[in-house]
mmCIF file of the C-alpha atoms, coordinates in Angstrom:
data_MODEL
# 
_entry.id   MODEL 
# 
loop_
_atom_site.group_PDB 
_atom_site.id 
_atom_site.type_symbol 
_atom_site.label_atom_id 
_atom_site.label_alt_id 
_atom_site.label_comp_id 
_atom_site.label_asym_id 
_atom_site.label_entity_id 
_atom_site.label_seq_id 
_atom_site.pdbx_PDB_ins_code 
_atom_site.Cartn_x 
_atom_site.Cartn_y 
_atom_site.Cartn_z 
_atom_site.occupancy 
_atom_site.B_iso_or_equiv 
_atom_site.pdbx_formal_charge 
_atom_site.auth_seq_id 
_atom_site.auth_comp_id 
_atom_site.auth_asym_id 
_atom_site.auth_atom_id 
_atom_site.pdbx_PDB_model_num 
ATOM 1   C CA . MET A 1 1   ? -12.799 6.489  -39.766 1.00 0.00 ? 1   MET A CA 1 
ATOM 2   C CA . GLU A 1 2   ? -13.790 6.586  -36.140 1.00 0.00 ? 2   GLU A CA 1 
ATOM 3   C CA . PHE A 1 3   ? -11.843 9.852  -35.631 1.00 0.00 ? 3   PHE A CA 1 
ATOM 4   C CA . TYR A 1 4   ? -14.165 11.654 -38.057 1.00 0.00 ? 4   TYR A CA 1 
ATOM 5   C CA . ASN A 1 5   ? -17.396 10.150 -36.774 1.00 0.00 ? 5   ASN A CA 1 
ATOM 6   C CA . SER A 1 6   ? -20.767 11.793 -36.320 1.00 0.00 ? 6   SER A CA 1 
ATOM 7   C CA . THR A 1 7   ? -20.129 12.672 -32.664 1.00 0.00 ? 7   THR A CA 1 
ATOM 8   C CA . MET A 1 8   ? -17.294 15.001 -33.601 1.00 0.00 ? 8   MET A CA 1 
ATOM 9   C CA . ARG A 1 9   ? -17.794 18.537 -32.263 1.00 0.00 ? 9   ARG A CA 1 
ATOM 10  C CA . LYS A 1 10  ? -17.294 21.787 -34.154 1.00 0.00 ? 10  LYS A CA 1 
ATOM 11  C CA . ASN A 1 11  ? -13.632 22.019 -33.076 1.00 0.00 ? 11  ASN A CA 1 
ATOM 12  C CA . GLY A 1 12  ? -12.869 18.562 -34.459 1.00 0.00 ? 12  GLY A CA 1 
ATOM 13  C CA . LEU A 1 13  ? -12.695 16.702 -31.145 1.00 0.00 ? 13  LEU A CA 1 
ATOM 14  C CA . ASP A 1 14  ? -15.098 14.052 -29.961 1.00 0.00 ? 14  ASP A CA 1 
ATOM 15  C CA . ASP A 1 15  ? -15.627 12.903 -26.381 1.00 0.00 ? 15  ASP A CA 1 
ATOM 16  C CA . THR A 1 16  ? -12.940 10.206 -26.612 1.00 0.00 ? 16  THR A CA 1 
ATOM 17  C CA . ASP A 1 17  ? -10.366 12.732 -27.866 1.00 0.00 ? 17  ASP A CA 1 
ATOM 18  C CA . ARG A 1 18  ? -11.263 15.008 -24.958 1.00 0.00 ? 18  ARG A CA 1 
ATOM 19  C CA . GLN A 1 19  ? -10.884 12.148 -22.487 1.00 0.00 ? 19  GLN A CA 1 
ATOM 20  C CA . ILE A 1 20  ? -7.471  11.296 -23.939 1.00 0.00 ? 20  ILE A CA 1 
ATOM 21  C CA . LEU A 1 21  ? -6.349  14.925 -23.757 1.00 0.00 ? 21  LEU A CA 1 
ATOM 22  C CA . THR A 1 22  ? -7.573  15.253 -20.171 1.00 0.00 ? 22  THR A CA 1 
ATOM 23  C CA . LEU A 1 23  ? -5.655  12.135 -19.127 1.00 0.00 ? 23  LEU A CA 1 
ATOM 24  C CA . MET A 1 24  ? -2.487  13.242 -20.935 1.00 0.00 ? 24  MET A CA 1 
ATOM 25  C CA . GLN A 1 25  ? -2.653  16.756 -19.471 1.00 0.00 ? 25  GLN A CA 1 
ATOM 26  C CA . GLY A 1 26  ? -2.897  15.299 -15.999 1.00 0.00 ? 26  GLY A CA 1 
ATOM 27  C CA . ASN A 1 27  ? 0.054   12.977 -16.571 1.00 0.00 ? 27  ASN A CA 1 
ATOM 28  C CA . ALA A 1 28  ? 2.063   13.234 -19.797 1.00 0.00 ? 28  ALA A CA 1 
ATOM 29  C CA . ARG A 1 29  ? 3.844   10.004 -18.859 1.00 0.00 ? 29  ARG A CA 1 
ATOM 30  C CA . ILE A 1 30  ? 0.655   7.954  -18.727 1.00 0.00 ? 30  ILE A CA 1 
ATOM 31  C CA . SER A 1 31  ? 1.020   4.798  -20.767 1.00 0.00 ? 31  SER A CA 1 
ATOM 32  C CA . ASN A 1 32  ? -0.931  4.190  -23.932 1.00 0.00 ? 32  ASN A CA 1 
ATOM 33  C CA . ALA A 1 33  ? -2.312  1.004  -22.357 1.00 0.00 ? 33  ALA A CA 1 
ATOM 34  C CA . GLU A 1 34  ? -3.592  2.937  -19.324 1.00 0.00 ? 34  GLU A CA 1 
ATOM 35  C CA . ILE A 1 35  ? -5.249  5.568  -21.524 1.00 0.00 ? 35  ILE A CA 1 
ATOM 36  C CA . ALA A 1 36  ? -6.887  2.779  -23.545 1.00 0.00 ? 36  ALA A CA 1 
ATOM 37  C CA . ARG A 1 37  ? -8.138  1.116  -20.360 1.00 0.00 ? 37  ARG A CA 1 
ATOM 38  C CA . GLN A 1 38  ? -9.621  4.355  -19.016 1.00 0.00 ? 38  GLN A CA 1 
ATOM 39  C CA . VAL A 1 39  ? -11.364 5.379  -22.253 1.00 0.00 ? 39  VAL A CA 1 
ATOM 40  C CA . GLY A 1 40  ? -12.500 1.851  -23.133 1.00 0.00 ? 40  GLY A CA 1 
ATOM 41  C CA . LYS A 1 41  ? -10.695 1.588  -26.466 1.00 0.00 ? 41  LYS A CA 1 
ATOM 42  C CA . ALA A 1 42  ? -8.018  -0.686 -27.896 1.00 0.00 ? 42  ALA A CA 1 
ATOM 43  C CA . PRO A 1 43  ? -4.434  0.541  -27.401 1.00 0.00 ? 43  PRO A CA 1 
ATOM 44  C CA . SER A 1 44  ? -3.934  0.654  -31.179 1.00 0.00 ? 44  SER A CA 1 
ATOM 45  C CA . ALA A 1 45  ? -7.006  2.891  -31.587 1.00 0.00 ? 45  ALA A CA 1 
ATOM 46  C CA . VAL A 1 46  ? -5.773  5.213  -28.833 1.00 0.00 ? 46  VAL A CA 1 
ATOM 47  C CA . LEU A 1 47  ? -2.306  5.398  -30.368 1.00 0.00 ? 47  LEU A CA 1 
ATOM 48  C CA . GLU A 1 48  ? -3.846  6.305  -33.741 1.00 0.00 ? 48  GLU A CA 1 
ATOM 49  C CA . ARG A 1 49  ? -5.931  9.044  -32.114 1.00 0.00 ? 49  ARG A CA 1 
ATOM 50  C CA . ILE A 1 50  ? -2.892  10.458 -30.308 1.00 0.00 ? 50  ILE A CA 1 
ATOM 51  C CA . ARG A 1 51  ? -0.913  10.493 -33.567 1.00 0.00 ? 51  ARG A CA 1 
ATOM 52  C CA . LYS A 1 52  ? -3.767  12.343 -35.306 1.00 0.00 ? 52  LYS A CA 1 
ATOM 53  C CA . LEU A 1 53  ? -3.985  14.824 -32.443 1.00 0.00 ? 53  LEU A CA 1 
ATOM 54  C CA . GLU A 1 54  ? -0.243  15.462 -32.876 1.00 0.00 ? 54  GLU A CA 1 
ATOM 55  C CA . VAL A 1 55  ? -0.411  15.743 -36.678 1.00 0.00 ? 55  VAL A CA 1 
ATOM 56  C CA . ASN A 1 56  ? -3.406  18.091 -36.487 1.00 0.00 ? 56  ASN A CA 1 
ATOM 57  C CA . GLY A 1 57  ? -1.579  20.361 -34.029 1.00 0.00 ? 57  GLY A CA 1 
ATOM 58  C CA . VAL A 1 58  ? -3.870  19.705 -31.068 1.00 0.00 ? 58  VAL A CA 1 
ATOM 59  C CA . ILE A 1 59  ? -1.016  18.144 -29.088 1.00 0.00 ? 59  ILE A CA 1 
ATOM 60  C CA . LEU A 1 60  ? 1.888   20.555 -29.492 1.00 0.00 ? 60  LEU A CA 1 
ATOM 61  C CA . GLY A 1 61  ? 4.524   18.611 -27.576 1.00 0.00 ? 61  GLY A CA 1 
ATOM 62  C CA . TYR A 1 62  ? 5.478   17.075 -24.275 1.00 0.00 ? 62  TYR A CA 1 
ATOM 63  C CA . GLU A 1 63  ? 7.214   18.928 -21.454 1.00 0.00 ? 63  GLU A CA 1 
ATOM 64  C CA . THR A 1 64  ? 8.760   18.289 -18.096 1.00 0.00 ? 64  THR A CA 1 
ATOM 65  C CA . ARG A 1 65  ? 7.789   20.832 -15.456 1.00 0.00 ? 65  ARG A CA 1 
ATOM 66  C CA . ILE A 1 66  ? 10.734  21.797 -13.257 1.00 0.00 ? 66  ILE A CA 1 
ATOM 67  C CA . ASN A 1 67  ? 10.562  23.602 -9.928  1.00 0.00 ? 67  ASN A CA 1 
ATOM 68  C CA . PRO A 1 68  ? 12.126  27.012 -10.765 1.00 0.00 ? 68  PRO A CA 1 
ATOM 69  C CA . LYS A 1 69  ? 13.355  27.457 -7.189  1.00 0.00 ? 69  LYS A CA 1 
ATOM 70  C CA . ALA A 1 70  ? 15.405  24.263 -7.538  1.00 0.00 ? 70  ALA A CA 1 
ATOM 71  C CA . LEU A 1 71  ? 17.334  26.081 -10.289 1.00 0.00 ? 71  LEU A CA 1 
ATOM 72  C CA . GLY A 1 72  ? 17.686  29.307 -8.315  1.00 0.00 ? 72  GLY A CA 1 
ATOM 73  C CA . LEU A 1 73  ? 14.958  31.077 -10.292 1.00 0.00 ? 73  LEU A CA 1 
ATOM 74  C CA . GLY A 1 74  ? 12.753  32.165 -7.414  1.00 0.00 ? 74  GLY A CA 1 
ATOM 75  C CA . LEU A 1 75  ? 11.560  35.510 -8.770  1.00 0.00 ? 75  LEU A CA 1 
ATOM 76  C CA . THR A 1 76  ? 8.708   35.716 -11.258 1.00 0.00 ? 76  THR A CA 1 
ATOM 77  C CA . ALA A 1 77  ? 7.733   38.984 -12.890 1.00 0.00 ? 77  ALA A CA 1 
ATOM 78  C CA . PHE A 1 78  ? 5.396   40.240 -15.580 1.00 0.00 ? 78  PHE A CA 1 
ATOM 79  C CA . THR A 1 79  ? 6.616   43.086 -17.755 1.00 0.00 ? 79  THR A CA 1 
ATOM 80  C CA . TYR A 1 80  ? 4.673   45.226 -20.159 1.00 0.00 ? 80  TYR A CA 1 
ATOM 81  C CA . VAL A 1 81  ? 6.925   46.237 -23.029 1.00 0.00 ? 81  VAL A CA 1 
ATOM 82  C CA . HIS A 1 82  ? 6.073   49.297 -25.094 1.00 0.00 ? 82  HIS A CA 1 
ATOM 83  C CA . ALA A 1 83  ? 7.717   48.773 -28.467 1.00 0.00 ? 83  ALA A CA 1 
ATOM 84  C CA . GLU A 1 84  ? 7.463   50.728 -31.690 1.00 0.00 ? 84  GLU A CA 1 
ATOM 85  C CA . ASP A 1 85  ? 7.261   48.065 -34.355 1.00 0.00 ? 85  ASP A CA 1 
ATOM 86  C CA . ALA A 1 86  ? 5.819   48.721 -37.778 1.00 0.00 ? 86  ALA A CA 1 
ATOM 87  C CA . VAL A 1 87  ? 2.112   47.954 -38.038 1.00 0.00 ? 87  VAL A CA 1 
ATOM 88  C CA . GLY A 1 88  ? 1.635   44.194 -38.112 1.00 0.00 ? 88  GLY A CA 1 
ATOM 89  C CA . SER A 1 89  ? 5.259   43.474 -37.193 1.00 0.00 ? 89  SER A CA 1 
ATOM 90  C CA . THR A 1 90  ? 6.206   41.285 -34.240 1.00 0.00 ? 90  THR A CA 1 
ATOM 91  C CA . ARG A 1 91  ? 9.963   41.761 -34.609 1.00 0.00 ? 91  ARG A CA 1 
ATOM 92  C CA . SER A 1 92  ? 10.344  43.024 -31.037 1.00 0.00 ? 92  SER A CA 1 
ATOM 93  C CA . GLY A 1 93  ? 8.343   40.073 -29.749 1.00 0.00 ? 93  GLY A CA 1 
ATOM 94  C CA . ARG A 1 94  ? 10.630  37.650 -31.549 1.00 0.00 ? 94  ARG A CA 1 
ATOM 95  C CA . GLU A 1 95  ? 13.672  39.395 -30.033 1.00 0.00 ? 95  GLU A CA 1 
ATOM 96  C CA . LEU A 1 96  ? 12.107  39.205 -26.561 1.00 0.00 ? 96  LEU A CA 1 
ATOM 97  C CA . ALA A 1 97  ? 11.383  35.499 -27.087 1.00 0.00 ? 97  ALA A CA 1 
ATOM 98  C CA . GLU A 1 98  ? 15.087  34.836 -27.678 1.00 0.00 ? 98  GLU A CA 1 
ATOM 99  C CA . LEU A 1 99  ? 15.974  35.860 -24.120 1.00 0.00 ? 99  LEU A CA 1 
ATOM 100 C CA . PRO A 1 100 ? 16.240  32.667 -22.035 1.00 0.00 ? 100 PRO A CA 1 
ATOM 101 C CA . GLU A 1 101 ? 14.735  34.302 -18.931 1.00 0.00 ? 101 GLU A CA 1 
ATOM 102 C CA . VAL A 1 102 ? 11.555  35.106 -20.870 1.00 0.00 ? 102 VAL A CA 1 
ATOM 103 C CA . LEU A 1 103 ? 9.028   32.285 -20.548 1.00 0.00 ? 103 LEU A CA 1 
ATOM 104 C CA . GLU A 1 104 ? 6.079   33.830 -22.383 1.00 0.00 ? 104 GLU A CA 1 
ATOM 105 C CA . VAL A 1 105 ? 5.641   36.642 -24.899 1.00 0.00 ? 105 VAL A CA 1 
ATOM 106 C CA . HIS A 1 106 ? 2.126   37.899 -25.628 1.00 0.00 ? 106 HIS A CA 1 
ATOM 107 C CA . HIS A 1 107 ? 1.444   40.464 -28.357 1.00 0.00 ? 107 HIS A CA 1 
ATOM 108 C CA . THR A 1 108 ? -1.283  42.661 -26.897 1.00 0.00 ? 108 THR A CA 1 
ATOM 109 C CA . ALA A 1 109 ? -3.736  45.372 -27.889 1.00 0.00 ? 109 ALA A CA 1 
ATOM 110 C CA . GLY A 1 110 ? -3.476  48.735 -26.194 1.00 0.00 ? 110 GLY A CA 1 
ATOM 111 C CA . GLN A 1 111 ? -0.658  51.045 -25.204 1.00 0.00 ? 111 GLN A CA 1 
ATOM 112 C CA . ASP A 1 112 ? 1.886   48.312 -24.595 1.00 0.00 ? 112 ASP A CA 1 
ATOM 113 C CA . ALA A 1 113 ? 2.791   46.011 -27.442 1.00 0.00 ? 113 ALA A CA 1 
ATOM 114 C CA . TYR A 1 114 ? 3.836   42.986 -25.362 1.00 0.00 ? 114 TYR A CA 1 
ATOM 115 C CA . LEU A 1 115 ? 3.290   41.337 -22.012 1.00 0.00 ? 115 LEU A CA 1 
ATOM 116 C CA . ILE A 1 116 ? 6.073   38.973 -21.014 1.00 0.00 ? 116 ILE A CA 1 
ATOM 117 C CA . LYS A 1 117 ? 6.502   36.537 -18.136 1.00 0.00 ? 117 LYS A CA 1 
ATOM 118 C CA . VAL A 1 118 ? 10.026  36.130 -16.818 1.00 0.00 ? 118 VAL A CA 1 
ATOM 119 C CA . ARG A 1 119 ? 11.808  34.045 -14.195 1.00 0.00 ? 119 ARG A CA 1 
ATOM 120 C CA . VAL A 1 120 ? 15.082  35.155 -12.682 1.00 0.00 ? 120 VAL A CA 1 
ATOM 121 C CA . GLY A 1 121 ? 17.036  34.592 -9.478  1.00 0.00 ? 121 GLY A CA 1 
ATOM 122 C CA . ASP A 1 122 ? 16.463  37.898 -7.732  1.00 0.00 ? 122 ASP A CA 1 
ATOM 123 C CA . THR A 1 123 ? 15.872  41.621 -8.237  1.00 0.00 ? 123 THR A CA 1 
ATOM 124 C CA . GLU A 1 124 ? 19.468  42.155 -9.331  1.00 0.00 ? 124 GLU A CA 1 
ATOM 125 C CA . ASP A 1 125 ? 18.973  39.606 -12.122 1.00 0.00 ? 125 ASP A CA 1 
ATOM 126 C CA . LEU A 1 126 ? 15.671  41.262 -12.995 1.00 0.00 ? 126 LEU A CA 1 
ATOM 127 C CA . GLY A 1 127 ? 17.459  44.602 -13.345 1.00 0.00 ? 127 GLY A CA 1 
ATOM 128 C CA . LYS A 1 128 ? 20.013  43.029 -15.697 1.00 0.00 ? 128 LYS A CA 1 
ATOM 129 C CA . LEU A 1 129 ? 17.236  41.505 -17.775 1.00 0.00 ? 129 LEU A CA 1 
ATOM 130 C CA . LEU A 1 130 ? 15.353  44.805 -17.984 1.00 0.00 ? 130 LEU A CA 1 
ATOM 131 C CA . ARG A 1 131 ? 18.536  46.459 -19.256 1.00 0.00 ? 131 ARG A CA 1 
ATOM 132 C CA . LYS A 1 132 ? 18.810  43.766 -21.946 1.00 0.00 ? 132 LYS A CA 1 
ATOM 133 C CA . ILE A 1 133 ? 15.201  44.363 -22.904 1.00 0.00 ? 133 ILE A CA 1 
ATOM 134 C CA . GLY A 1 134 ? 15.802  48.118 -22.988 1.00 0.00 ? 134 GLY A CA 1 
ATOM 135 C CA . SER A 1 135 ? 18.711  47.617 -25.378 1.00 0.00 ? 135 SER A CA 1 
ATOM 136 C CA . ILE A 1 136 ? 16.340  46.296 -28.068 1.00 0.00 ? 136 ILE A CA 1 
ATOM 137 C CA . ASP A 1 137 ? 16.129  49.189 -30.563 1.00 0.00 ? 137 ASP A CA 1 
ATOM 138 C CA . SER A 1 138 ? 12.347  49.336 -30.808 1.00 0.00 ? 138 SER A CA 1 
ATOM 139 C CA . VAL A 1 139 ? 11.657  49.122 -27.055 1.00 0.00 ? 139 VAL A CA 1 
ATOM 140 C CA . ARG A 1 140 ? 10.553  52.481 -25.654 1.00 0.00 ? 140 ARG A CA 1 
ATOM 141 C CA . ASP A 1 141 ? 9.416   51.664 -22.125 1.00 0.00 ? 141 ASP A CA 1 
ATOM 142 C CA . THR A 1 142 ? 8.754   48.828 -19.686 1.00 0.00 ? 142 THR A CA 1 
ATOM 143 C CA . ARG A 1 143 ? 6.522   48.423 -16.628 1.00 0.00 ? 143 ARG A CA 1 
ATOM 144 C CA . THR A 1 144 ? 7.221   45.473 -14.356 1.00 0.00 ? 144 THR A CA 1 
ATOM 145 C CA . THR A 1 145 ? 5.212   43.775 -11.646 1.00 0.00 ? 145 THR A CA 1 
ATOM 146 C CA . ILE A 1 146 ? 7.009   41.361 -9.316  1.00 0.00 ? 146 ILE A CA 1 
ATOM 147 C CA . VAL A 1 147 ? 5.049   38.309 -8.199  1.00 0.00 ? 147 VAL A CA 1 
ATOM 148 C CA . LEU A 1 148 ? 4.994   37.839 -4.424  1.00 0.00 ? 148 LEU A CA 1 
ATOM 149 C CA . GLY A 1 149 ? 3.405   34.394 -4.615  1.00 0.00 ? 149 GLY A CA 1 
ATOM 150 C CA . SER A 1 150 ? 1.346   32.316 -7.009  1.00 0.00 ? 150 SER A CA 1 
ATOM 151 C CA . VAL A 1 151 ? -2.047  30.936 -6.058  1.00 0.00 ? 151 VAL A CA 1 
ATOM 152 C CA . LYS A 1 152 ? -2.380  29.006 -9.315  1.00 0.00 ? 152 LYS A CA 1 
ATOM 153 C CA . GLU A 1 153 ? 0.026   28.427 -12.166 1.00 0.00 ? 153 GLU A CA 1 
ATOM 154 C CA . THR A 1 154 ? -0.670  25.781 -14.763 1.00 0.00 ? 154 THR A CA 1 
ATOM 155 C CA . ILE A 1 155 ? -0.355  24.975 -18.428 1.00 0.00 ? 155 ILE A CA 1 
ATOM 156 C CA . GLU A 1 156 ? -3.411  22.708 -18.304 1.00 0.00 ? 156 GLU A CA 1 
ATOM 157 C CA . LEU A 1 157 ? -6.373  23.844 -20.385 1.00 0.00 ? 157 LEU A CA 1 
ATOM 158 C CA . ALA A 1 158 ? -10.002 23.361 -19.399 1.00 0.00 ? 158 ALA A CA 1 
ATOM 159 C CA . ILE A 1 159 ? -11.227 20.535 -21.603 1.00 0.00 ? 159 ILE A CA 1 
ATOM 160 C CA . THR A 1 160 ? -14.994 20.367 -21.614 1.00 0.00 ? 160 THR A CA 1 
ATOM 161 C CA . ASN A 1 161 ? -17.442 17.953 -23.150 1.00 0.00 ? 161 ASN A CA 1 
ATOM 162 C CA . ASP A 1 162 ? -19.831 20.769 -24.014 1.00 0.00 ? 162 ASP A CA 1 
ATOM 163 C CA . THR A 1 163 ? -21.994 19.646 -26.905 1.00 0.00 ? 163 THR A CA 1 
ATOM 164 C CA . GLN A 1 164 ? -23.588 23.037 -27.586 1.00 0.00 ? 164 GLN A CA 1 
ATOM 165 C CA . ASP A 1 165 ? -22.508 25.116 -30.580 1.00 0.00 ? 165 ASP A CA 1 
# 
């Protein structure tokens, strides 16, 4: 199969896969025909590659990015959460992830167990959210930094064609 050809890199992606991913990251609504045109492959071959990228967990899904301010969610904050979970447990992280204001939950090394990214309307809403977080049994402490402005915020990954191991 072409997907498993000799030009495949150590992470399982060849140059065509990387081109497809780059195009799709830039515009998730790009048509299969346009991708095929830009990578120089038949639309059926591109569709098969995209399906394999989905099945293999390289493409995790498709999202619509919404302006948070349009929904009244103009305040972004990062909060370190010190939680006392059992060794190896991420129970607190799963509870944090259930809060709709929480966009990201990262289990971290060091003093704090989690770093979360949140979006809320204002500081009053942030205070309410922090009280919710504090009501989780295992949470011992939080430290929050409010974002004044974002220079760069993206979900796009750097896709390189690096051929070195």
